[in-house]
N, C-alpha and C positions, 0 to 999 in steps of 0.2 A: 061320446067320441074326444070331444074338445078337451074333456078330464083326463083322457088317455095319450095324450097328443102332450099336453102340458106334464103329467107324469113321466114319459120317455125324455121330453127336453130337460126336466129337472135331472133326473138320472144322468141322462149324458154331460149335464154339466158338470155333476158331483164325481164322474169317473174323469173327467179332463181337470177338475181342477186341482186336484195333487201335481199334476205333472207339470200343470201351467206354472202354480206357484213355485215349485224346483226350479224351471228353467228361468223364472223372473230372479229368484233369488240368486241361485248359484251359475248363473250363464250372466244377464244381465248387471245383477246386483254386484258381481266383482268387476266386471269390465266398469262403471260405474268409477267403483270405488279403487280401482287400477287407475284411470283417470283424474280422480281426484289426487291420489298421491303424487304424480307426476307433477303436478303443480304446489308441491309440498316441499319444506324442508327436510326430507325423513332421509337423510344421510349419515346416517350413526345406527348404533346397534338399536338404540331406544324409538319409539316412535317419536314424530314431531312434525306435525300436522299443521305447521305455519304458511299460510301462505304465500309463496314468490314468484306466482304469473311464469312466463315462459324462459325463467332462467336455465332450468334442468335440461331445456331441450337446446339452447344458447349452448350449452357446456358441450352436449355429446357433437351438438356439429362442432364445436371447436376442438372436439379433440381426435387426433389423426387418426387412433384406431379406430375410432366408430365410420370415421369418412374409410378405412382401407375395407372394413367390414361390408359397407353398403358395396364398394366398387366388388370385390369378389363374390356379393351376391346378386350383382348384374352378370357379372360372367359366368357363375354357376346355372344362374338361370339360364341363360340364352344358349348353353352348351346341353344341359338337363333338358330344358324343352325339345329342343332342336333336336337331338339325338334321339330322343326317346318315340319322337314323332314318325322321322325318318326311318329309325329300323323298326319300329313297330308295324308301318304300312310297309316294309318291304317283306318283314316275316309272314304279314296277313296275304300279301299278295303270292308269297311261293307257297300257302299253304292252301288259297284258292284254287292254284292248278290240281286240285284233287292227286295231290301226290299220295305215295303209297305210304302205309304209316303215319298217314298224317295223325290220328289219334296221339300215339309215342311221340311225333315232333312237338305236337300242341301241348301236351304234358310240360315236355322238357322246357317249352319257351316259358311257359307258367309257372314252375316252378319257384324262380326267384321270387315271384311276387308272395309266396308263403311265407319266405323269411320276415324278420324284421330289421329295421337298418343297421340295428347294433350287430348281428350275426353278419351282413353283409359287410359292415365295416371292417369287422376283424379279419372276415376272408381274405378281402382285397389290402387290408395292409398286411398280409403274409406273402399275398400274388406280387402286390408292387415293392415290396421290400428289395430296395437298390442293392442289399448284400454289403460284404466290408472288403478292401486288399486281403484280408487275413483269410475270411471264409468262401472270398470269390462271388460271384455272383447268385443270386436266388430268384424264384419264383419267372415274372413276366420276363428278366433279364435274362436268366439262364438259357430260357427258352428260344431269344432273340438269340444268343449266341449258338444254341443248338444249329440255327436254322441258318448260319451264316449273317444274320444280320445284326451281329454286333454294332456296327455304329447306329441303330437305333436304342441303344439302351440310355435311360435315362434314370436320374433320384428318384423320379417323381412325387411323391408327397414329402421327398426332403430337399426338392429345386425349388427355392423359393421365388422362380420364375412360373412353376406350371403347378404349382401344388395344388392349386383349386381346381385343374384340369383332373387330378390323379381322381377328386372326392368326385368330378362329375359322371367319370368313369363308372366308377362305381354304381352310381346312383341311374345312372344311363342301362346298365346288364339289368339292374330290381326291375325297372318299371316298364322298359321296353315291350313285356310280355302283357303286360294290361293293357298298354296301346295296341298290339296285336290282337288281342280279344275283340275290343272295340271294332276294330278295321275289320277283322273277318266277320263278323257279325253283319256290318254295313254292307260290306262285298258280297254276303249269299244272300243281301234282302236287294238287290238290285237284279232287275229282269234282264235275263238273258237275251231275251227279244231286241233289247236296246243296244247292246254288244252287237249282235248280228247284222242289225239296218246299218249301226255306222262300217261295218266289215264291208256289207253290198258295196256302201258308197264309197268306199277305196281307202278307209281310214286303217293305220298299221295298230301296231298293238301299244304303242306308245303315245298316237293321237288318241288312242279309246279312253286311256287313264288319263291323257291330261285334259281331255275337252268331254267324256260323257264320267268316269268314274269321280274323280277328284270334286268336281263340282255337287255330285248326290251325295259326297262323303263329307261334304263342307259342315254340316250339325255336328258329325261324330268327331271332327278336328276341333271345332271349336269347343265340344264340350273335355276332350280330353287336353286340349290347351287350359282352359278352366282348372281342371284337375291336378294337371303337372306342375303349373305355375303356382298353386295354393302348397304343395307339398314344398317345393323348393325355396320359396318364401318363410317359411317357418324349419327350414331344415335344421336339425341341431342334435339327432340321435348319432347318424350317420357321421358327423365331423368328430363327436365326441369318442367312438370306437375305432375311427382311420386315423385321424392326426392330430386331433386337438385344434389349440390356433395356428401350429404352423412356423417354422420358422420365419422371423420376420414377419407374423400374422397371415402369411401368404394362403393359409384355409380358414382364416378367421370367417366368422357370418354374425349377423346381428342377434342372431338368438343363443351362439354361445355367449358373446358378448355381453347379452343380457344376465344371463347364469351367473358369470363372474363378477358383474357388476353387484346384483342383488346378495349372492348369497356366500361371495369372498371378501367383497369390500363394503360389501354392508350398505352400501349407497340407494339405499330402496326406491328412491324418487327420481335417480338418473334411469335404475331398470325398469320401472314401472314407464319411464319416457319411451325407451326400446321399443317395449310392448305395445303401446300405444301405437307409435309409427309403423310397426310392422301392420297392425289392426287396422290402422288406414290405408298400407298398400294394398293389403288383403283385399279390402271393400273395395278399392279402386279397380279389381280383378273382378269382383265375385258379381259387383250390382251391373255392371253392364250384362252380365252373362244373366242373371233373372229377367231384365228388363226383354233380352232378347226372349225368354221361355217363354213368358207371359204372353209376347207378341204374339210368337209362333202361336199359342192356345187359342189366342182371338182369335186370328186369323182364320184357326181350323174348326 
């Protein structure tokens, strides 16, 4: 019996070992190498691993463009996460009313999730194209004109004041269906008896959602917040396909700036520094979620 247990244990270790080694080398190994490069003097085409301390990080925070990217990232994250949560919850509430053709609407809401951010960026670049005096309005601006709302026309991603907002609109369109699916699953898991009891006590539908439904959906909200926050912090492909850095760097984000520093300017150390900063920011978001999940498992 003991020999059989040892054999099974050894077999399990042999099966897991290749994956563990691959993760150790290609994930944690490269994270460590990136951190090491960020403290080096490798800011030319050829490697230079001379240790320079925090010089690259100081140069980054003294770079006006990097400061702009952090500000844009904050605006984008707030609009993207908040917009996706609100729109996704409203769509889930509508579907939870057992409307006709629910399956069709659920498919329509989830369809954008099947697209990549590259496709979404190209589509929304067309939709938010402001047009020109020669060609007239196009896309959303043309639609606003046809509806008699021409005063709402905008330059969208060509306007330095709202460029990052246009990017956030496209991101919300793609990810709100994902949030809808999470909330809909949570709503369907709430016993109808709880709502009926609240109605018997005289609560309105708004009060039911505020004091009964939303508190029960808190774990789902927290999970969606973590997923959306993680996506927003590393956003790159949507910006590439839709706007690039934009006029006056109005659409620039750290991931895009990191790519330009590393592969266009050959400042590998500073590019690695941005990667480490993004890793730290993502860790500050993910670690509390992991602690929360482990605490719930222990309490359960």
